[in-house]
C-alpha positions in Angstrom: 36.1 19.4 6.9 36.2 16.4 4.0 38.9 14.6 6.3 36.4 14.0 9.0 33.4 12.7 6.9 33.2 8.9 7.3 31.3 6.4 5.4 29.2 3.4 7.0 28.1 1.1 4.3 25.9 -2.3 4.6 24.7 -4.8 1.9 20.9 -5.5 2.6 20.4 -9.1 4.0 19.0 -10.5 7.2 15.3 -9.8 6.4 12.7 -8.8 8.9 13.7 -9.1 11.9 11.4 -8.8 15.2 13.4 -10.6 17.5 16.7 -8.1 18.5 16.8 -5.3 20.5 17.9 -2.2 18.7 21.3 -2.0 19.7 22.2 -5.5 18.4 20.1 -5.1 15.0 21.8 -2.0 14.4 25.4 -3.2 14.9 25.4 -6.7 14.2 22.4 -6.7 11.3 22.6 -3.3 9.9 21.2 -4.2 6.7 18.1 -6.3 8.2 14.8 -4.8 8.2 13.1 -2.8 10.8 10.2 -2.8 8.6 9.5 -4.8 5.2 6.3 -4.9 3.0 5.8 -6.2 -0.1 9.6 -6.6 -0.8 11.3 -10.2 -0.8 14.7 -11.2 -0.4 16.3 -11.0 -3.8 18.0 -14.0 -5.8 20.8 -11.5 -6.6 21.1 -9.7 -3.1 19.0 -7.1 -1.2 15.5 -6.8 -1.1 13.3 -6.6 -4.0 9.6 -5.3 -4.5 7.7 -8.2 -5.2 5.5 -8.8 -8.8 2.0 -8.2 -9.0 -0.9 -10.4 -9.7 -3.6 -10.6 -12.9 -7.0 -11.8 -13.1 -5.5 -14.4 -15.8 -8.4 -16.8 -15.5 -11.4 -14.4 -15.1 -14.4 -15.0 -12.9 -15.4 -18.8 -12.3 -18.9 -19.4 -13.0 -21.1 -19.8 -9.9 -23.6 -17.7 -7.6 -22.7 -14.2 -7.3 -20.7 -12.7 -4.2 -19.4 -16.2 -3.3 -15.5 -17.1 -3.0 -13.6 -19.5 -5.2 -13.8 -22.5 -2.7 -10.8 -24.3 -4.5 -8.0 -23.9 -7.2 -5.5 -26.3 -8.2 -2.4 -26.4 -10.7 -1.8 -30.1 -11.9 0.0 -30.3 -15.3 -0.9 -33.7 -16.8 -4.8 -33.2 -16.8 -6.7 -30.8 -19.2 -5.0 -27.7 -19.6 -3.6 -27.9 -15.9 -5.7 -25.3 -14.0 -8.8 -26.3 -12.1 -11.3 -24.3 -9.7 -14.5 -25.0 -7.5 -17.0 -22.6 -6.6 -20.7 -22.9 -5.5 -23.1 -22.9 -8.6 -26.1 -20.6 -9.2 -28.1 -23.5 -9.7 -27.7 -27.1 -9.9 -24.8 -29.2 -8.6 -22.2 -28.5 -11.3 -19.3 -26.7 -8.9 -16.0 -28.2 -10.7 -14.4 -26.2 -13.6 -11.2 -26.5 -15.5 -9.6 -23.7 -17.7 -9.6 -24.8 -21.3 -7.2 -21.9 -22.3 -9.6 -19.0 -23.2 -12.5 -19.7 -20.6 -14.0 -22.2 -18.1 -15.4 -25.7 -18.6 -18.1 -26.9 -16.4 -18.3 -30.7 -16.2 -21.3 -32.6 -15.6 -20.8 -33.6 -11.7 -22.7 -36.8 -11.1 -24.0 -37.6 -7.3 -25.8 -34.7 -6.5 -23.0 -32.8 -4.3 -24.2 -30.1 -2.2 -22.1 -26.7 -1.7 -24.0 -25.7 1.4 -21.6 -25.9 4.1 -18.6 -26.1 2.4 -16.1 -23.5 2.9 -13.0 -25.3 0.8 -12.6 -27.8 -1.4 -9.2 -29.4 -1.6 -7.2 -31.3 -4.5 -4.8 -34.0 -4.9 -3.5 -35.4 -7.9 -1.8 -38.8 -8.5 -1.1 -41.1 -11.1 -1.8 -45.1 -11.0 -1.8 -45.2 -15.1 -3.9 -42.5 -15.7 -3.4 -39.1 -14.2 -6.3 -38.2 -11.8 -7.5 -35.6 -9.6 -9.2 -36.3 -6.2 -11.3 -33.7 -4.2 -12.5 -33.5 -0.6 -14.8 -30.9 1.0 -15.9 -32.1 4.4 -19.5 -32.4 3.1 -19.6 -34.9 0.1 -18.2 -38.0 -0.6 -14.4 -37.6 -2.2 -14.5 -37.3 -6.2 -12.1 -38.1 -8.5 -11.4 -36.4 -12.1 -9.5 -38.0 -15.0 -9.8 -35.2 -17.6 -13.1 -36.5 -18.6 -15.4 -38.0 -16.0 -16.2 -36.9 -12.6 -17.0 -39.7 -9.8 -17.8 -39.9 -6.3 -16.3 -42.4 -4.1 -19.6 -43.9 -2.6 -18.5 -47.5 -1.5 -20.0 -48.4 1.6 -16.9 -48.5 3.3 -15.5 -45.5 2.3 -15.8 -42.2 4.5 -18.9 -40.0 3.8 -17.6 -36.6 3.6 -13.7 -36.8 4.1 -11.8 -33.2 4.2 -8.5 -34.1 3.2 -6.7 -37.3 0.9 -3.3 -38.3 -0.1 -2.0 -40.7 -2.1 0.5 -42.9 -0.3 2.1 -46.6 -1.2 -0.4 -46.6 -4.1 -3.5 -46.8 -1.6 -5.7 -43.3 -1.6 -5.8 -42.1 2.1 -8.7 -40.2 3.1 -9.6 -38.6 6.8 -11.2 -35.5 8.7 -14.7 -36.8 8.2 -16.8 -34.5 10.5 -18.8 -37.4 11.8 -15.5 -39.7 12.6 -12.6 -37.3 12.5 -10.3 -39.6 14.2 -10.6 -42.0 11.6 -8.0 -42.8 8.7 -9.3 -44.5 6.0 -7.3 -46.5 3.1 -8.0 -47.8 -0.3 -7.4 -51.2 -1.6 -4.4 -51.1 -3.9 -4.4 -48.9 -7.1 -8.0 -48.6 -6.8 -9.5 -45.3 -5.1 -13.0 -46.3 -5.3 -12.9 -49.7 -3.2 -12.8 -49.4 0.5 -13.3 -53.2 1.1 -11.2 -54.7 3.6 -11.0 -58.1 1.9 -9.4 -56.3 -1.3 -7.0 -54.7 0.9 -8.5 -51.5 2.3 -9.0 -50.4 5.9 -9.6 -48.0 8.6 -6.9 -47.0 11.5 -8.1 -44.9 14.7 -5.8 -42.4 15.4 -6.9 -41.2 18.7 -7.2 -37.5 17.5 -8.8 -35.2 14.9 -6.9 -35.1 11.7 -5.9 -31.8 9.9 -4.1 -32.7 7.2 -2.0 -35.9 5.5 1.2 -35.5 3.7 3.3 -38.3 1.9 7.0 -37.5 2.4 10.1 -39.8 1.7 8.4 -42.8 1.8 6.2 -41.8 4.9 2.5 -40.7 5.1 2.6 -37.8 7.9 -0.7 -37.2 9.8 -1.2 -33.9 11.4 -3.4 -33.2 14.4 -3.8 -30.2 16.2 -1.7 -31.4 19.3 -0.4 -34.4 17.8 1.7 -35.7 14.8 2.2 -39.5 13.7 3.5 -41.1 10.8 2.6 -44.0 8.9 5.4 -46.4 6.9 4.8 -49.5 5.1 3.2 -50.7 1.8 0.3 -52.6 2.3 -2.4 -53.2 5.2 -0.3 -56.2 6.0 2.9 -54.2 7.2 1.4 -50.8 7.8 3.0 -49.2 11.0 1.8 -46.4 12.4 4.0 -44.4 15.1 4.3 -41.2 17.0 6.5 -38.1 15.9 5.2 -35.7 19.1 2.2 -35.6 21.3 2.7 -32.0 22.1 2.9 -30.2 19.1 0.5 -30.2 16.0 -0.6 -28.1 13.1 -3.4 -25.4 13.1 -4.3 -25.2 9.2 -4.6 -27.7 6.5 -3.7 -25.7 3.8 -0.5 -24.8 5.7 1.3 -27.9 5.0 3.6 -27.9 1.8 6.6 -29.6 0.6 9.6 -26.9 0.5 13.0 -27.1 -0.3 13.2 -31.1 0.2 11.6 -30.5 3.5 7.6 -30.3 5.1 6.8 -27.2 6.5 3.8 -26.3 8.5 1.8 -23.8 10.7 2.2 -24.4 14.3 0.9 -22.6 17.1 4.5 -21.1 17.7 5.4 -20.3 14.1 6.5 -22.4 11.0 8.1 -25.6 11.7 10.0 -28.3 9.6 9.7 -32.2 9.2 13.4 -32.6 8.0 16.2 -35.1 8.9 18.9 -33.0 11.2 18.1 -31.6 14.5 15.7 -34.1 15.8 12.9 -35.0 18.2 13.6 -39.0 17.8 14.6 -39.1 14.4 12.6 -36.1 12.9 13.6 -32.2 13.1 10.7 -30.0 14.2 12.5 -26.8 15.2 11.1 -23.4 14.6 12.4 -21.7 11.3 10.4 -18.4 12.1 12.3 -17.4 15.2 13.5 -14.3 13.4 10.0 -12.9 13.3 8.5 -14.9 16.5 6.5 -11.7 17.8 4.7 -11.4 14.7 3.1 -14.8 14.9 2.2 -13.9 18.8 0.1 -11.1 17.3 -1.4 -13.3 14.5 -3.0 -15.5 17.3 -4.7 -12.5 19.2 -6.0 -11.2 15.6 -6.1 -13.6 13.0 -8.1 -16.9 12.3 -5.1 -19.2 12.2 -6.6 -22.1 11.0 -7.6 -20.2 7.8 -3.9 -19.7 6.6 -2.8 -20.4 2.8 0.7 -21.3 2.3 2.0 -21.5 -1.3 5.6 -22.5 -2.3 7.3 -20.6 -5.3 9.8 -22.9 -5.9 12.1 -21.1 -8.3 12.6 -18.4 -5.6 13.3 -20.6 -3.0 10.3 -19.0 -1.0 7.1 -19.5 0.2 4.0 -17.1 1.2 1.5 -17.3 4.0 -1.8 -15.8 3.3 -4.8 -14.8 5.4 -8.2 -14.2 3.3 -8.5 -10.9 4.3 -6.3 -8.5 1.9 -5.8 -6.3 4.5 -4.0 -8.6 6.7 -0.3 -8.9 6.9 1.1 -12.2 5.7 4.5 -13.6 5.4 7.0 -14.0 2.9 10.0 -16.5 3.8 12.9 -17.0 1.7 15.9 -19.3 2.0 19.3 -17.4 1.1 22.9 -18.2 1.3 24.2 -16.7 4.3 27.0 -14.6 3.0 30.4 -15.0 1.1 32.4 -17.4 2.3 30.2 -18.5 5.1 28.3 -21.2 3.6 25.1 -22.6 3.8 21.6 -21.0 3.9 19.0 -19.4 6.2 15.4 -18.2 5.9 14.8 -14.2 5.7 11.4 -12.9 6.0 9.3 -10.1 5.0 5.6 -9.2 5.4 3.0 -8.7 2.6 -0.3 -6.9 2.2 -3.1 -6.5 -0.4 -3.4 -9.9 -1.8 -7.5 -11.4 -1.0 -6.4 -14.9 -1.0 -9.3 -17.4 -0.3 -7.3 -20.5 -1.7 -4.4 -21.2 -3.7 -2.1 -23.5 -5.5 1.3 -23.6 -7.2 2.8 -25.8 -9.8 4.6 -26.7 -12.8 2.9 -26.9 -16.1 5.7 -27.8 -18.4 8.8 -26.1 -17.3 6.8 -22.8 -16.0 5.9 -22.4 -12.5 2.4 -21.2 -11.8 1.2 -19.6 -8.7 -2.6 -19.1 -8.7 -5.0 -17.7 -6.2 -9.0 -17.7 -5.9 -10.4 -14.7 -3.8 -13.5 -14.2 -2.0 -15.6 -12.7 -5.2 -15.1 -15.7 -7.4 -12.1 -14.2 -9.3 -8.7 -16.4 -9.9 -5.7 -14.8 -10.5 -1.9 -15.7 -11.6 0.7 -14.1 -9.2 4.2 -13.0 -10.1 2.5 -11.3 -13.1 2.5 -7.7 -13.7 3.7 -4.3 -12.0 0.3 -4.0 -10.1 -2.0 -6.0 -8.2 -4.9 -6.3 -10.7 -4.6 -2.9 -11.6 -4.0 -1.3 -8.0 -0.6 0.0 -7.4 1.4 -2.2 -5.3 2.4 -0.2 -1.7 6.1 -1.1 -0.7 7.8 -0.3 2.5 11.5 -1.2 3.6 13.1 0.5 6.6 16.4 0.0 7.9 17.5 -0.5 11.7 18.4 2.5 13.4 22.5 2.1 12.7 24.9 4.1 15.0 28.3 3.5 13.7 30.1 2.1 16.5 28.8 4.0 19.5 25.3 4.7 20.1 25.9 7.9 22.6 28.1 10.0 20.3 26.3 12.4 18.0 26.7 12.5 14.2 26.0 15.1 11.6 24.9 13.3 8.5 25.3 14.5 4.8 24.1 12.0 2.5 23.0 8.1 2.0 23.6 6.5 -1.4 21.2 3.7 -2.4 22.7 0.9 -4.6 19.5 -0.1 -6.4 18.9 -2.8 -9.3 15.7 -1.6 -11.5 13.8 -3.5 -13.7 12.4 -0.1 -15.6 12.0 3.4 -14.5 10.9 3.4 -10.8 10.1 6.2 -8.7 11.3 5.5 -4.9 10.3 7.7 -2.0 12.9 8.0 0.8 12.6 9.1 4.3 15.4 9.7 7.0 14.9 9.7 10.8 17.0 9.8 13.9 17.5 8.4 17.3 14.7 5.8 17.1 11.9 8.0 15.7 12.7 10.6 18.7 10.0 13.2 18.4 12.2 15.9 20.0 14.3 15.6 16.9 13.9 17.6 13.9 13.1 15.0 10.9 15.1 15.5 7.8 12.8 15.8 4.6 11.4 13.0 2.5 13.1 12.8 -0.8 12.3 11.0 -4.0 14.6 9.6 -6.5 14.2 7.9 -10.2 15.7 5.2 -12.1 14.9 6.9 -15.0 18.1 5.7 -17.6 18.5 2.3 -16.2 18.5 -0.6 -18.5 15.3 -2.2 -19.8 15.2 -6.0 -19.1 15.0 -8.3 -22.5 11.3 -9.1 -23.2 9.8 -6.1 -21.1 10.7 -3.3 -23.3 9.9 -2.1 -26.8 12.8 -0.8 -29.2 12.7 2.7 -29.8 10.4 3.9 -26.9 11.4 5.6 -23.6 13.1 2.5 -22.5 16.5 2.9 -22.5 18.8 -0.5 -23.4 22.1 1.2 -22.6 21.7 2.5 -19.1 22.6 1.0 -15.7 20.6 -1.9 -14.4 22.2 -1.1 -11.0 22.1 2.7 -11.0 23.5 4.5 -7.8 21.3 7.0 -6.1 22.9 9.5 -3.8 20.4 11.9 -1.7 22.0 14.8 0.4 20.5 14.8 3.8 20.8 17.7 6.8 20.2 16.2 10.2 22.0 14.8 13.3 21.7 12.3 15.8 23.1 9.3 17.4 21.7 6.9 14.9 20.0 7.1 11.6 17.2 5.1 9.4 16.2 5.1 6.1 12.8 4.1 4.9 12.1 3.4 1.3 8.3 3.7 -0.1 7.0 3.1 -3.5 3.2 3.7 -4.2 3.1 3.6 -8.0 2.1 1.2 -10.6 5.7 0.5 -12.1 8.2 -2.4 -12.6 10.1 -4.0 -9.6 13.2 -2.8 -8.1 15.9 -4.3 -5.5 17.4 -2.2 -2.9 21.0 -4.2 -2.7 22.7 -1.7 -0.6 23.3 1.4 1.0 26.1 3.8 2.5 25.9 6.9 4.9 28.1 10.1 4.9 28.5 11.4 8.5 30.9 13.0 10.6 31.2 12.6 14.4 30.2 15.5 16.5 30.4 15.4 20.3 29.0 13.0 23.5 26.1 14.0 25.0 
């Protein structure tokens, strides 16, 4: 009997795929994901359960039952973390973290939060590091670490929604009363919009969604158009069209990632880079492997209310909707394989994080990923083993693999999981056959533990239950009983516990008959 037992092994790579038929996925991408929730493509290979988040920054001062309207990470001003929330009384909506709590500066100019749904930040440095804030209701305002100043020049827009520093001019746009106009300030003077000083306004012919400076070019995103501005002053600014048939859905989806710009278009995530080109700009969709998910989002979610945050140290971005019950997206660049060269995107889904607004950036050499929620709290992501005390649900299900022939029945004896653990974890495993055929008896659910695996330096305490001489990549084998033409394994966790990575798996099976 032992001579008839065969092994089918696969590393875990490829990420979530929704664009493949079951036979192609089961044969050509057996290590990809049929379902992946709260697992990320891991830097060490395989799929890692994501880290948690913690309420590191407490609750921003403000009116009860109101959301955080904006958060920002900027390393050169104050302690680097900023937030906005509608005040209980008065007009002091802006706050910065002082290391132990929130400081609330006086905000001159009587700004109102009535009608404000989002406050957006940018930082710049023309000799003094500053922030600029826009909200679509009030004049733009700056903060230099000490003083809040509204930009109330008579030629400036009265209520811009977005801003960007480009060629030492401050650009403001998307004022609700004049959505087609792009304003720029005098050189190195964000408060002066006088044409005689070198300021000006450009009618773009479409409503501006977002502005982003990238590679000596200012990209201007509309819902159905993209233009770009080059030059250094009013005398030589040049406006060109990138495309008149494609645009950006959400202002907070435009990010710089891996030396490209990414943005959310109607058909998924697209880059602006410099290889496959429309004219001389690449805007090919990078999210084709999960295209059907974006089709579902269009039917069920408000696509204009998306926040995308880069996690640079992981070459990863995360797409969030404000409702924590909505499924978001994780996208990560990973090497295509040994000897193959190049890198490609792998995807997963995430759930359980209420991101009303977010920001990421470095303070010193440490990356901070923060988000504000609908109740006024500010959290730090990539922190801890839970979602602020709530266990992280995670799910990874393999495709239905059929070992070369989808019409030959197999008897399955065991599945071995190659696991990288970061402490003691409990993982549930379930096995199903033939694409979930209800007429086939399903094998029992199983559970295995990584107890005895090595503790990671800095997360364990000497002489406790953590073990320093264990195996950080334990191999866990479970015996299974069942037969079918194809088989899939599902891994689930529901405990507050350290992260783990499913790196590879192997099935033991024997060939039966053709039916």
